[in-house]
C-alpha positions, 0 to 999 in steps of 0.5 A: 196603645190607645185608651178604650172608648168605654174608659173615655165615655165614663170620664165624660159622662153627664147624665143631663147631656146624655139623656136617652144615650143608647136608647134613640139616635143622636138626631132625635136626641139633639131635637129633644135637647133643642126643645130643653127636654132632658128628662122623662118627666119633661118628656111626659108633658108632650103628646106622642104626636108633638114629639113625632113632628120633631127632626129625627123621630119616625115610627122606629124611634118613637117605639124605642122611646115608648118602650123606654118610658114604659120601663120607667113608668112614664107615658106621653101626655094624652091628647083630649 
């Protein structure tokens, strides 16, 4: 019998590499990784408009991300 995916994932879990795992899709996560955004604190240094310009980000992804950020009391930078 093969191992379950959950046990394999648990063994390979790396919080820095798996930032936003299960929150947003892989293309958007990879775009954040490319920009070296690997924490909510770093994400809060960007405006919503700046993040929307990255590959993999659309209305649905931004909404999921904003909800996740709100749950963690972190918000996008305000544009002045």
